[in-house]
C-alpha positions as CSV (number, residue, x, y, z in Angstrom):
1,M,44.8,9.3,140.6
2,S,43.5,12.5,142.3
3,D,39.9,12.7,143.4
4,R,39.1,15.4,140.8
5,L,40.8,13.6,138.0
6,Q,39.1,10.4,138.9
7,E,35.7,12.1,138.9
8,L,36.3,13.5,135.4
9,T,37.5,10.1,134.1
10,V,34.6,8.2,135.6
11,F,32.1,10.7,134.5
12,A,33.4,10.8,130.9
13,R,33.3,7.0,130.5
14,A,29.9,6.6,132.1
15,A,28.5,9.4,129.8
16,E,30.2,8.1,126.7
17,S,29.3,4.4,127.2
18,G,25.8,5.1,128.6
19,S,26.4,2.5,131.3
20,F,27.8,2.6,134.8
21,S,28.6,-1.1,134.7
22,R,30.6,-0.8,131.5
23,A,32.5,2.3,132.8
24,A,33.3,0.3,136.0
25,R,34.6,-2.6,133.9
26,E,36.8,-0.4,131.7
27,L,38.2,1.5,134.7
28,G,38.7,-1.4,137.0
29,L,36.2,-0.2,139.6
30,S,33.0,-1.6,141.1
31,Q,29.6,-0.3,139.9
32,P,28.7,1.1,143.3
33,S,32.0,3.0,143.3
34,V,31.1,4.6,139.9
35,S,27.7,5.5,141.2
36,R,29.1,7.0,144.3
37,I,31.8,9.1,142.4
38,I,29.1,10.4,140.0
39,G,26.8,11.2,142.9
40,E,29.5,13.1,144.7
41,L,30.5,15.0,141.6
42,E,26.8,16.1,141.0
43,A,26.4,17.0,144.6
44,R,29.5,19.2,144.5
45,L,28.5,20.9,141.3
46,G,24.8,21.2,142.3
47,V,23.5,20.0,138.9
48,K,22.3,16.7,137.5
49,L,24.8,15.4,134.9
50,L,23.4,12.0,134.2
51,L,19.9,10.5,134.3
52,R,19.9,6.8,135.3
53,T,17.3,4.3,134.5
54,T,17.2,0.5,134.7
55,R,18.1,0.3,131.0
56,R,20.6,3.1,130.3
57,V,22.3,6.3,131.3
58,T,21.5,9.5,129.4
59,V,23.3,12.8,129.6
60,T,21.5,16.0,130.6
61,D,22.0,19.3,128.9
62,A,24.3,20.4,131.7
63,G,26.1,17.0,131.4
64,V,26.7,17.6,127.7
65,L,28.4,20.9,128.3
66,F,30.4,19.4,131.2
67,L,31.4,16.4,129.1
68,D,32.7,18.6,126.3
69,R,35.0,20.5,128.8
70,T,35.9,17.2,130.5
71,R,37.2,15.8,127.3
72,E,39.3,18.9,126.7
73,I,40.8,18.7,130.2
74,L,41.6,15.0,129.9
75,A,43.1,15.5,126.5
76,E,45.3,18.3,127.9
77,I,46.5,16.1,130.8
78,E,47.3,13.3,128.3
79,D,49.3,15.8,126.2
80,A,51.2,17.1,129.2
81,E,52.1,13.5,130.3
82,D,53.3,12.6,126.8
83,A,55.4,15.8,126.6
84,A,56.9,15.1,130.0
85,R,57.8,11.5,129.0
86,G,59.1,12.7,125.6
87,V,56.8,10.2,123.9
88,D,55.5,11.1,120.4
89,S,53.5,7.9,120.0
90,L,49.8,7.9,120.8
91,R,48.4,5.4,123.2
92,G,45.0,4.2,124.4
93,T,41.9,3.5,122.4
94,I,40.0,5.3,119.7
95,R,36.4,4.2,119.2
96,L,35.2,4.8,115.6
97,A,31.6,4.9,114.3
98,L,31.7,4.4,110.5
99,P,29.2,4.0,107.7
100,L,29.5,0.5,106.4
101,L,30.4,0.9,102.8
102,Y,32.5,4.1,103.0
103,G,34.1,3.0,106.2
104,T,35.3,-0.4,104.9
105,R,36.3,1.0,101.5
106,E,38.0,4.3,102.4
107,I,38.8,4.4,106.2
108,V,39.9,0.9,107.1
109,P,42.7,0.8,104.5
110,L,44.2,3.9,106.1
111,L,44.4,2.4,109.6
112,P,47.5,0.1,109.2
113,P,49.9,3.0,108.3
114,F,48.4,5.1,111.1
115,L,48.7,2.3,113.7
116,A,52.3,1.6,112.5
117,L,53.2,5.1,113.6
118,H,51.5,4.5,116.9
119,P,51.9,0.9,118.0
120,L,50.5,1.6,121.5
121,L,47.2,2.8,120.1
122,Q,44.2,0.5,119.6
123,V,41.2,1.2,117.3
124,E,37.7,-0.1,118.0
125,M,35.2,0.1,115.1
126,A,31.4,0.0,114.9
127,F,29.8,-0.1,111.5
128,A,26.3,1.2,110.9
129,D,24.6,3.3,108.2
130,E,22.2,5.0,110.6
131,R,23.5,8.0,112.6
132,Q,24.0,6.6,116.0
133,D,23.8,8.4,119.4
134,L,27.5,9.0,119.8
135,V,27.2,9.4,123.6
136,A,25.3,6.2,124.0
137,E,27.7,4.4,121.6
138,G,30.8,5.8,123.4
139,A,32.3,6.8,120.1
140,D,35.3,9.2,120.0
141,V,35.2,9.8,116.2
142,A,32.3,9.4,113.8
143,I,32.5,9.6,110.0
144,R,29.3,11.1,108.6
145,L,28.2,11.6,105.0
146,G,25.9,14.6,104.1
147,T,24.6,17.5,106.0
148,L,24.9,17.4,109.8
149,S,22.3,18.5,112.2
150,D,23.1,21.0,115.0
151,S,25.2,19.4,117.7
152,V,27.5,20.2,120.6
153,F,30.1,17.9,119.0
154,G,32.9,19.4,116.9
155,A,32.8,18.7,113.2
156,R,35.4,18.9,110.5
157,K,34.9,18.5,106.7
158,L,37.3,15.8,105.4
159,K,36.4,15.4,101.8
160,I,33.8,16.3,99.2
161,L,32.3,13.3,97.5
162,E,31.0,13.4,93.9
163,R,27.7,11.7,93.3
164,M,26.3,10.2,90.1
165,L,22.8,9.6,88.9
166,V,22.6,6.2,87.2
167,A,20.0,3.8,85.9
168,S,20.2,0.4,84.2
169,P,19.6,0.1,80.5
170,A,16.7,-2.2,81.1
171,Y,15.0,0.4,83.4
172,L,15.5,3.2,80.9
173,K,14.1,1.1,78.1
174,A,11.0,0.3,80.1
175,R,10.4,3.7,81.7
176,G,12.1,6.2,79.4
177,T,15.0,8.5,80.1
178,P,14.4,11.6,82.3
179,K,15.3,14.8,80.4
180,T,15.2,17.2,83.3
181,P,15.5,16.9,87.1
182,A,11.7,17.5,87.4
183,D,11.2,14.2,85.4
184,L,12.6,12.2,88.3
185,A,9.3,12.7,90.2
186,A,7.8,10.1,87.9
187,H,10.5,7.6,88.3
188,D,11.4,4.9,90.8
189,C,14.4,6.1,92.8
190,I,16.7,4.3,95.2
191,F,17.8,6.2,98.2
192,G,20.9,5.6,100.4
193,P,20.8,5.2,104.2
194,G,19.2,8.0,106.1
195,N,16.5,8.9,103.6
196,F,12.9,8.1,104.4
197,G,9.7,8.4,102.3
198,R,10.3,11.5,100.1
199,D,13.5,13.5,99.9
200,S,14.8,16.4,97.8
201,W,17.7,15.9,95.3
202,S,19.6,19.0,94.2
203,F,21.3,19.5,90.8
204,A,23.6,22.4,89.8
205,R,24.3,23.6,86.3
206,N,25.9,26.8,85.1
207,G,25.7,28.2,88.6
208,T,21.9,27.5,88.9
209,E,20.7,25.0,91.5
210,T,17.5,23.0,91.0
211,S,15.8,20.8,93.7
212,V,13.2,18.2,93.1
213,D,11.1,16.1,95.5
214,V,11.8,12.5,94.6
215,P,9.6,9.5,95.6
216,A,11.7,6.7,97.2
217,V,10.5,3.4,96.0
218,F,13.4,1.7,97.8
219,P,14.1,4.0,100.8
220,G,17.3,3.5,102.7
221,G,16.3,2.8,106.3
222,P,18.2,2.1,109.5
223,R,20.4,-0.6,109.2
224,P,38.6,12.4,123.5
225,S,41.6,13.4,123.2
226,T,45.0,13.7,121.5
227,N,44.3,10.4,119.8
228,V,41.1,11.8,118.2
229,R,42.7,15.0,117.0
230,A,45.7,13.2,115.6
231,F,43.5,10.6,113.8
232,V,41.2,13.2,112.3
233,D,44.2,15.2,111.1
234,F,45.6,12.0,109.6
235,L,42.3,11.3,107.8
236,A,42.0,14.9,106.5
237,Q,45.5,14.6,105.0
238,E,45.0,11.1,103.5
239,L,41.5,11.8,102.0
240,K,42.6,14.9,100.1
């Protein structure tokens, strides 16, 4: 492996895993070697890419931009190698971050046919309903529900999910049935993961949208490459 390519590979794994020791284990290097390679890369570029503490590694603003381009470069190299070998099958590992219920119900059943097409590919899955730090978790693909905050990561809409507002007959008998969205402010509401305290629910009817602040009695609290592009394309097709 050339020095430049090794630098990019080591930097990407250290940044994505948030750990020099983990990057060293995955790449078959010693931890001092990883530290030296990152230090030489930063010295050559004249910028700090990673901030290292005794507990974890975090990516600087310059490091985030460099990581994005590094992923593109490594993916292009992988594409070129596969083209030269004439190999259509993907290889390597995809790390997925999935919401627990949606991930197990909708995504996991799609994996066997995808992996059957690419027997050299492995998939690692991490299930959590809170939105994790993808760099710290070392995730290649994350499935997210709802509106996304601004991020340097690329995003692609896969599917629109319909939501229903429901209540048990016993609750409606005891508390009454809300007639309008505004009536929900006086009712006990259960939120899904990622909602805290109060939140706003929106309703659309005849082209008119109404939003209402709803109190959460049971708030839901916390509980690179060619491979990635191919897998996201596959999900987009299957989830139509």
